[in-house]
C-alpha positions in Angstrom: -17.6 -4.4 -1.2 -17.1 -7.5 -2.0 -16.7 -10.1 0.3 -14.2 -12.2 -1.0 -11.8 -9.0 -1.4 -12.4 -8.5 2.8 -11.2 -11.9 3.2 -7.7 -10.7 1.6 -8.2 -12.3 -1.9 -9.4 -11.7 -5.4 -13.6 -11.0 -5.8 -14.6 -14.8 -5.9 -15.7 -13.5 -9.4 -12.6 -12.7 -10.8 -9.5 -14.9 -11.9 -9.7 -18.6 -12.3 -12.0 -20.6 -11.5 -14.1 -17.7 -10.7 -17.5 -19.3 -12.2 -17.4 -22.0 -9.7 -16.3 -20.1 -6.7 -19.1 -17.0 -7.1 -21.6 -18.9 -7.0 -20.4 -21.4 -4.2 -20.1 -18.0 -2.2 -23.7 -16.8 -2.9 -25.1 -20.3 -2.4 -22.8 -19.9 1.3 -24.4 -16.8 2.0 -28.2 -18.1 1.3 -27.2 -20.7 3.7 -26.6 -18.3 6.1 -29.1 -16.2 6.2 -31.5 -19.9 6.7 -29.3 -19.8 9.5 -30.0 -16.9 11.2 -33.3 -17.3 9.9 -33.4 -21.0 12.1 -32.0 -19.1 15.2 -34.6 -16.2 15.1 -37.4 -18.9 15.3 -35.7 -20.3 18.2 -35.8 -17.4 19.6 -39.6 -16.6 18.7 -40.6 -20.7 19.7 -39.0 -20.7 23.1 -40.1 -17.1 23.9 -44.0 -18.5 23.0 -42.9 -21.3 25.2 -42.1 -19.3 28.4 -44.8 -17.0 28.2 -47.1 -20.2 27.2 -45.9 -22.1 30.3 -46.0 -18.3 32.6 -49.4 -17.5 31.5 -51.5 -20.0 30.4 -50.1 -22.9 32.6 -49.7 -25.0 29.4 -46.8 -26.1 27.1 -46.4 -26.1 23.6 -46.4 -29.4 21.8 -44.3 -28.5 19.3 -41.9 -25.6 20.7 -38.9 -27.9 22.1 -39.1 -30.0 18.9 -39.3 -27.6 16.3 -36.4 -25.9 18.0 -34.1 -29.0 17.9 -34.8 -29.6 14.0 -33.6 -25.5 13.9 -30.9 -25.8 15.6 -29.5 -28.6 13.6 -30.3 -26.9 10.7 -28.4 -23.3 11.7 -25.5 -25.5 12.9 -25.3 -27.0 9.7 -26.4 -24.2 7.5 -24.2 -21.8 9.0 -20.7 -23.9 8.6 -20.1 -23.3 5.2 -20.1 -19.0 5.8 -18.0 -20.0 8.9 -15.8 -21.7 6.8 -15.9 -18.8 4.0 -14.7 -16.4 6.5 -11.8 -18.4 8.5 -14.1 -18.5 11.5 -13.4 -22.7 12.2 -10.5 -23.3 14.1 -7.3 -23.9 12.4 -4.0 -24.7 13.7 -2.1 -22.0 11.9 1.3 -22.7 14.6 2.8 -25.6 12.1 2.3 -23.2 8.8 4.2 -20.5 10.4 7.1 -22.7 10.8 7.2 -24.2 8.0 8.9 -23.1 4.3 5.8 -21.6 2.4 6.0 -24.6 -0.6 5.4 -26.8 2.3 3.1 -25.2 4.1 0.9 -24.9 0.9 1.2 -28.7 0.5 0.1 -29.0 3.7 -2.8 -26.5 3.2 -3.9 -28.4 0.1 -3.6 -32.0 2.2 -5.9 -30.4 5.0 -8.7 -28.9 2.2 -8.3 -32.5 0.7 -8.9 -34.5 3.7 -12.1 -31.6 4.9 -13.5 -32.3 1.5 -13.1 -36.3 1.7 -14.9 -35.8 5.6 -17.3 -32.9 4.5 -18.4 -35.2 1.4 -18.9 -38.0 3.5 -21.5 -35.9 6.3 -23.0 -34.9 3.3 -23.6 -38.5 1.6 -25.1 -39.6 5.2 -27.1 -37.0 6.1 -28.8 -37.2 2.8 -29.2 -40.5 2.8 -30.7 -40.3 6.2 -33.2 -38.0 4.7 -34.1 -39.6 1.7 -34.9 -42.9 3.8 -37.0 -41.2 6.2 -39.0 -39.8 3.1 -39.1 -43.5 1.1 -40.1 -45.0 4.8 -42.4 -42.0 5.8 -40.3 -42.0 9.5 -42.3 -39.7 11.5 -40.6 -37.9 15.0 -42.0 -39.9 18.4 -43.3 -37.3 19.5 -46.9 -35.8 19.8 -46.1 -33.8 16.9 -45.2 -36.9 14.5 -43.3 -34.6 12.2 -41.8 -36.2 9.2 -38.3 -36.8 9.5 -37.5 -36.3 6.4 -37.6 -31.9 6.4 -35.5 -31.3 9.2 -33.1 -34.0 8.1 -33.1 -32.7 4.3 -32.3 -29.1 5.5 -29.5 -30.7 7.4 -28.5 -32.6 4.4 -28.9 -29.4 2.7 -26.5 -27.7 5.0 -23.5 -30.1 4.6 -24.0 -30.3 0.9 -23.7 -26.3 0.8 -20.2 -27.0 3.5 -19.0 -29.6 0.8 -19.4 -27.1 -2.2 -17.7 -24.7 0.1 -15.1 -26.8 0.8 -13.9 -27.3 -3.1 -14.1 -23.5 -3.2 -11.6 -23.0 -0.7 -9.6 -25.6 -2.6 -9.9 -23.7 -5.4 -9.1 -20.5 -3.8 -5.5 -22.3 -3.0 -5.4 -23.7 -6.2 -5.3 -20.3 -7.7 -2.7 -18.9 -4.9 -5.0 -17.7 -2.8 -4.4 -17.9 1.3 -7.2 -19.3 3.3 -9.2 -16.6 5.4 -8.2 -16.6 9.0 -10.4 -15.3 11.6 -8.6 -12.7 13.6 -10.5 -13.5 17.3 -9.4 -17.6 16.5 -5.8 -16.7 16.3 
């Protein structure tokens, strides 16, 4: 079953804006996969660190740094799919208390504000990664990791989140209700 049908709307590929929303949703799902792999990498690195410390009496020089980079990657890469599925916190009490037409205006306004905030975040993170790349910036740790790589992954997650914000706006424009996570209500 198509994931967008599970959300209560039409399939992403059907209807108005489907040719735009469907590829954004595909990229969003790919970002979610990267987030899952990043969490798995954290598990492996921290487990290896614990085993190394307890059995060999020495720490792995990369485990904490790379786990932190993976956490930033996981956080940003998963945020777009959380938005798509309605897992972000939304205050729906106001939407339920006002007339339907006004609630739609509020939803559009909130989506536009979210899109602007996410675009600013994506711009800033992309600029930071680009500057790190240009300057050859490395971490101040023993690993001397080129910072453009972890910063670039975080920026990519912010770009995907921005695209998903735009897709949410298009969903509203075609008359859909945005997903609301049942556990969040």
